[in-house]
N, C-alpha and C positions, 0 to 999 in steps of 0.2 A: 603431486599425483600431475598426470598429463591433463593439460582442459582438451575435451572435444569440443570444436566451437558446434557444431552441427547439433550438439545435443546442451539444449540452453538448461532443462530443469537438472537439477543436484538432487540426492538421496544421502542423508547422514548416516554414517554407520559407527556405534559405538562399540569397540572391539576389547570385551571383559577378556585377560590372559594375555600372558606373550611368552609361553614356554613354545614346546615345539611346536605344537598346532598353529597357536598365535602368530607366532613370526613367520609361519608359511599362509597365512590366513594373508597376513599384512604384505608380505613378498607378491602371491596372486595378485591383489587388490592393487597396487601399484603397475608391476611388469606387463598386467593385461588389460589396464585400464582400458583402451580405447575399443577393444574390442568387447568389454564389458559392458559397456557403455550403449554401443549398437547393439548389444541384446537385448540389455533391459531397455534401453529409451531415457536413459538418463547417466548421469556422472555417478558413480558411488564413491564418494568424499571420505573417508580416516575421519571424524570429528574429536575423535580422543583414544584411548588405549588405558585402557584399567591395571596398575599393578602393584604389586605389595612394596619395591622398592624401587622408585624413581630413580633413584642413582646409578640402578645397574647398566650397564653398558648392554642394549636390545639391538643393535644392529640398525638402529633408524637411520644414521647418514648414510650407509651403502644403500637406502631403498630410498634415497630422496626425502625423505620424513622429517620433521622438525622433532626435536628433542622434545617440547614443548605440549608435545602431542600427550605425553607420558602423565597420569594423575595417578595418586594414591586415594582417591575421592570416587570408588564406582557410583556411588548415588546420586553426585552431583551430574556427575557424566551422563547416565541413563533418565535423568530428567532433564536435560538441556533439551529447550525449544528445536534445535536443527537439529535432533536425531532421530531419525525415522526407525533404522532398523539395528536390535542390537545383537552382536553375536557374541556368546557365551562358550569361552573355553577354558575357563578357568576351572571348572572344578567344585567338589565339594557341597554339601547341601546347603551350608549358609555361609555366607552372608547372599550365596547363589540365589536361592529360593526366594528371598525377599527381593532381590536385584529385579530378579524374573519377573515377578509380580508388580513389582514399580511401573517399570517397562511397558504391561498391558495395559494396567489404568492409566497409563498417560497416552495408551490405543498406539504404542509403538508396536511391529512384531519383532519374534523372537527365533533367534536359529541357536540350537545348542550339539554339543556331542557328550553331553552329562547322562550317562548311562542310568548310576547309581540315584540321580535326583526324578531320574524321569520313572522309573522303577517304583520310587516311593512316593512321588506326587504329580502322578500325569494326571490323573482326575481333576486334582486342584488347580494343575497349571493350564489344563484342557479348557476348563469352566469360565477361567480369567482371563481367555483366548477369548472365548466364542460372547463372552459377555462385553468384551472389548471391539470385537469384530476385528481383530487383530490376525497375524499366522504364528501359530508354535510349528517349526521344524527339527527335525532331528534325526534326518538319516544317517550323522558320523556315529549315532549313539550305541548302532550294534555291531557293523562289521565294515568298520573302517571305509574305504576307497567302492566296498561291493555296494551297489542298489538294491535293497532291499525292501526298506519301509515303502520307497513310492511305487513300486511292481505291487506290492500286498494293500495299498491304498487305491491306487488308482487303475494300475493295468487289471487286476482281481478282482474289481469293486462291483463285478455284478458275475461273480462267480462265488462256489462255496468252496474254502480251503478249509479239506481236511486236516492237513498235518504240513507242521516246518519244524524240520529237523536240522541239524548242524555245528560244526565246528566254530565256533566264534569266538574263542579263546588262543590269543596265537605262542601264549607260553606256553601253556600245557601240550598244544599241539606239536612244539618244538620237541617239548622233553619227551610225549609219548612216540615221536617219530623218531629221534636220535635211542632212546632206548629200543626201540625196535632194529634199527641199524646196526647197533653197534655193538646191542648185547650185553650194555651199562646197564647201573642201579641204579636208580631215581636221584638217588642225594648226588649221584656222580655227573649225572646229567643236568640237575637242577645248577648245580656250582658252574658247570661251562653254561649254562645260560645266565646264568646273571653275569660272567666274565663277557659273554656277545653283548649284550644291554637289551637281553631276552626277557628277562626274569627281574624284578624290582628286588630291592634290596631287603624288602618285607613282602615276598611272594604268596601272603595268605591267601589274598583276592584273590590272584587266579588259579594257585592251586588246589586253594579249598572249595572252587565252583562259584564263590561270590560273584565275580566279574560274571561268568556267565549266566550263572541266575537272574543277574540283571537284565540281559539282553532279554534271555527267555521271556520274564515278564512281558517288556515291552512286544514284542513277536506276537505274543499270545493275546495281549491285550488289541491289538491290532488286526489278525488275523480269527479272531473268533468274535469282535465286536462286544469285548466282554472287557472289564475293566480289573488286573491282573496286578498281584505286587511281590514284589522280590519274593516277600514270605509266606506267598503264596506256593511259592515253587518247591519240589523237594530237591536237595541239595547233596550232592557227594561229591568230593575230591578226590587226586589223584594220588595222593600221598602213598595209601597203600597196595599201588600197583607195583607189581614187582617183575625183574627181570625171567623168573620162571613163570609169570603169567605171559607174558608175552610170549614165551617160545610155545607155551601151551595152546596160545591162541593162534600160531601159526602151525601150529599138528591140525588144526580145525580148517583151516585154511581161513584166516579173522586174521583182523589187525587190531588194535586197543586205542580209543579215541574218547575225549570228553566231549560228549555230546550235549547239546540242548533241544530238548526233545518237545513240540507245545502243539497234541492233537486233541482234535475233537472224538471223544469216545459215546458211545451210544449205548445205555442200560436194554435188560431185559424188554421193558416195557416202553422203547423207544425213542424215552428221556438223553437228552442231548449236555453234557456236562465238558468241561475244560479240565484237562492234565496238563501241568508244566513239571518239568523236571529235566535235572542235570544229573548225570553219573557218567564215569567210566564204565565204557563198554565194549564186547566184542561184536567189530561189524564184519563180513564177509568179505573178501578181498575182490569180489565182484561189483559189492556196491562202489557208486559213484565216491561217496566219503571218504571212501577207503586210501583213496588215490591221493587224501588232500594232506600233502606232508609239510614239515618244516613250519615256520608262521604261519601261514596264511589260513585263510578260514575259506568255508562253503556254508552255504544253505541250499538245505533242498524243500523244494515246497512239492505235495501234493494237492490239487484242486478237483474237484468235480468233473470238469471240460476240460480244462487247461491239462487237466494229467499232472505229465513229473517235469519240474522246473527244476534247474541247479544254478544258482550264481555262485562266482568263485572268485578268487582276486587277493589284494593283502588287506589284513583285516587290521591294523594299526599302521603306526608312524605317519611323521607330521605331513608330509607331502601327500599320501594316499586320503589320511584323514582331512585334511585340509581341503580336499577335490571334493569330498559331500559337504564338507560345510560351505562350498562355494555354491555348490547346486541349489544347494538349500536358500543361499542367501539371493542370487541370481530368482530364483521362484520368486519369494519374499519381497524382490524389488520390483518384479515385474507387477506384481498383484498389487504394491501400489501406486506402481503409476497407471493403472487401469481403474485405479479402485475398486479390484476384485481380493477376492480370499482362495486360498487354497482349500486342500482335504479339511474337514474338521475331525473332530473327535467323534467317534462309532462306538460306542457302549449300549446299545440298546437289545443287543441280546441278553445281558444279563445273566446267563449262563453259570450254574455253581462250578465250584472247582473239586474235582475227584479227587478224594485222599490217595495217597501213592498204595495204600495195601488193596485198593479197588480195582488196580491198573493190572490187565492184562501182559505179563512180561515174561520172558525167559531167564533162566539163570544158568551162569557159570558158577560152580564150587568145586575148590581143590581143597583137601585135607590131606592128614597124616593119617596113619589106619596101622593096628596091629596087620603083621601078616601072619595071617593064619586063619583056617579052613571056617565059615559061617559067617565072616568079615561082610564080602558082600550081600548077604542075603539082610542082615541086619542093618545096613545102610539102607538099602533097597526098600524095607519095608518101611522105615520112617516116610519117602516120599509115598508110598502105596499111603497110608495110611490117612495124607490130608488131600489125595487124588490128585498128585504131581504126578506126573508120567515123564519118565525118564527118555531124553532121545539117547545118548552117546556114554559111554562108560569106557575111561580109559585108564590103565595101570602104569605109572611110570616106575623108574627104577626103584629097587629096594634100597634103604639105604640100614643098616644095622643100628645106629641111632635113635632114628625115628619110625621105623617100619617102612610099608609102603608110601606112595602118594598115591591118591585117587583124585580123578579128574569127572567130573560128572556134568554134562549138559543136560536142561531139561527142555521139556516143551511147553507151549504158555498155562500158565497159570495166575490166577490173581492172585498180585506181590505177597499178600498178605499168606498167603499157605506156604508161598514159600521161603518166605523170611521165617514162619516158625517151624517148618522143616531143618532150618540150617539149624534153629535154637537146638529142635531136639536133637541132633548131631551132633551137637557140640557137649549131649548131656551124654553122650552112648559109651560104654566101656571100652569100646573097641575103636574110637575112635579118640586120636591121640592130640590133633588141633586141625581146628577148620581155617587154615591158612588162606584162603583168599574166598572171597564170593563178587561176582560181577555179574552184570546182566549182558542179555545178548541181543543185539538191536538188529534192523536192517534184513533179516527171513522172511520168507513166506509163514512161517508158523506163527 
């Protein structure tokens, strides 16, 4: 790494992981060494790179780095006296959590992109960082290059955030966008996403919403000063979304997106609670999130005084994610130089988590019904019985085999009432099948 003679001080960096993101972090550290030193006030020096296989070619020679930097002993690397900041991009829960706790115990700051770990152990990690008076930065854990964490922690620190909603998983957004554009079935587009590298060999974490749920937990924790875990997030994936649903959404001037929604809701007594949920939903085409296509991400924020804000960009990929990691690394390094600290964990509000059944939502319900008089009345009665108001009813083309396809949009109602209505519809003699149930978001209703 190029030495800047104007910067006498050095800060040692331990890099845990040398995959797609780790390789980009190393590249940026080498290629931008002088600029980084000028911005930080010290040289950032890679002390070691922890990997599982030290024999694998990591491209270090091309970067002008020695192969001796590689080690399979991450614990020893983290514990070195000449390491000031640990950058974790190896993923997984263990041994990653233990390594981060060891780093904090030794007074080192940590930069991580590990959403799954943060969604489960944010409290433990934040407490360890506070005890050690060290920094924990994790901008890259939620939306790649998009700055979301820092605006919530700092720019909006004096405001009251009411809603954070967004598209935070590029794989599912690519799939749904292509289904809408090409009219193809979910399975066909998923296969294409795999061929193009947008979907993993096992896409479960993405398509079933687990990845988005982890990110929602992190966003909700920061926005509402309450520790929220992934298990607190209501979750549904996109595997049940059909080409017919996509076409029906278009007829209602909507598109379908997998949304992560973090919302502060107020009950009749004025008490606040946190709702964190992930599911595919119909979004009006006029809503800013509706135009976010392909593998891009976007996060929409509503605050009491700032109003509506939206952050958009590349939500994944080596270079975009490394950009966010490097922003955190520079911040942590600057704090080391001046003996300062970055934003601390804020969980003072301790708001309860609202169960999904108490959340006000709208439903899109598609069902196959018998094509005979009285059907619509029977269906409508089930909604009325549970105080659910119907907004729109559309009957699509009849088929001799399955009868008529009926599509209903509701007004807002408690999710429990809507869910109970759907279960009742399934038991009606005139209903052959309830083929699809989705929620509707982004409307004024």
